[in-house]
N, C-alpha and C positions, 0 to 999 in steps of 0.2 A: 347524124353521123353515127356510123357503126364503131364498134370497139376496135376492129382491126383495120378499118379503111382510113385513108388520109383524105383530108379535105382539100380540094383544089382552091385556087385563088378565087374562083367565081363562086364558091359556097357549095358545089356539088362533090360527091364522093369519087375519089379516084381508086381504080381497081388495077393493082400491079401484077394481076394474075396469081397472087398469092391466095386470095379469097375468091372463090367463084361467086358470080353474081346470082342473086335469088331469082329463079324462074317461077312464075306465077303458076304454071302447071304442075310444077313438082312440089309446091308448097305443101307442108303438113299441117293439117288442121290442129287448132289447140285441143288439148285433152279436156273433156268434160265428163266428170263422173256421172254414171247413169243414175236416175232417180231410183229410190228404194223400191218403187212398186213396178218398175219397168223390167222387161226381159232383157237379157244380154243382146247386144247388137248381133244380127244375123240369125237369131234363133227365134222361132215362133213362141208366143206366150204359152205357159203351161195350162193344159186343159184342166177344167174342173174334175174333181174326184166323181166318178160315176156313182149314182145313187140307186141304179138298179142292181138286183141281186145277180151274182156271178153264176153262170150256168155250171151245173154239177155241184155247186157248194150247198150243203144242207141248209134248210131254213132255220133262222134263229128262232128259239121258243120265245114267246111273249112273257115278259116278266111282270110281276104285280108291282104295284106302286112302291117306290122306295128300295126295290131290290134290283140288283144288276147281276145278271148271269154271265159270267165271262166265257167268251166264245172258245170252243175247243180247237186247238191248233191242228192244222192239217200236217201231213208229212213234210210238206215244203216249208211250213212255218215253224217247225220244231227247232229248239235250240240245237244247232248242228255244228260239230267240230269236224272240220275236214284237214287231214294231215296230208298235204299234197306230195306228189311224186318227187323224190329226191330229198325230203325232209324227214329228219329223225326227231322223235319225241320221246323223252324218258321222264317218268314221274307219275304224278296223280292227276287224273282228269275228273273234275267235280261238276256237277249240274248240267252235263251234256246229255240231251235226251237222244240224239243220234250221233253216232261216230262213224266217220267215213275215212278208211285208211288207204292211202294210195302210196305212201311212204313206209316209214318204219316206226312202230310204237312199242315201247317196253315199259310195262306198268305193273305194279303189284296187284292192284284191284280196281277195276272199273265197273260201275253200275250204270246202265243205260237202258233206254227202251229199245234201241236198234243199233246193231253193229253191221257194218258193211265193209268188207275187205276186197279191194279191187285186185285184179290180176297182178299188179306191180306192188301190192301191199304186203307187209309182214307184221304180224302182231305177236309179241311174246309176253306172257304173263297170264293173269286171271281176269275174267270178265263175266258178269252176270247180266243178261239182257232178256228182253221179251222175245225178240226174233233176231236171228243172225244169218248173214249171207256171206259166204266165204268163197272168193275166187282166186285168192292169193294163198299165203301160208299163215297158218295159226299154229303157234307153238306154246302149249300151256293147258289151262283149264277154261273150258267155255261151258257155261250153263244157259241155255236158252229155254225159258219157261213156255215158249210157244214153239215156233218153227226154227229148225237149223237146216239151212240149205248149203249144200257144198256143191259148187259148180265144177264143170269138167276140169278147169285149171286149178282148183282148190286142193289143199292139203291141210289136214288137221293132225298135229302131233300132239300126244298127250292125252288128256281126259275130255271127253265130250259128253255133256248131259243134255237131254232135250225131251220135250213131250212128242214132237213130230219130227222126223228126220226125212230129208230128201237128198239123195246123192246122184248127181248126174253121171253118165258113163265117162270115166276117166278120173273122177273125184277120188281123193285118197283119204282114208283114216288110218293113222298108225298110233296105236295105244289102246285105251279103253273106251267103251262106249256104255252109257247108262240111260235107260229110258225112264223119264219121270212119270209118275202115276197121279192121278187125281187133280185137284185144283192147285196144289202147291208147287 
């Protein structure tokens, strides 16, 4: 007997139209949790990690017994902070090796290996980097110990210091420019 049904005098359940009868074709199977080592239903199992070296990746040097040489991160593996379009960030950024600005960043001082300001990006403040690529607006002081690239849509207002400078046609520098000498 079901909870909602009534029993007829002959012992079978009566259905007054209040509760639809159960159709075997529409029955929902009972839920069973997947085993811990199985893939989710409908998805193929995960392939094993490749053991062959990746094309274009530098070979890892052989280390002596007991020593482990940490692999050098590629540009894609660097600790990257991306400030997306429409996002504003104000404050200090620490330990970011690569900073990509598509929104707005205001900061007193940032030190990183690489700065990239997209066309929609705005950076206000001071930054010291190895290389900088500016396609948006930079307002403040930028020190690039390596390359400073100002794209055609880029504008630098304030102080720009660099070892090597590249400005595409249409790029703007408003303020002072200093060329760094030597290794420092």
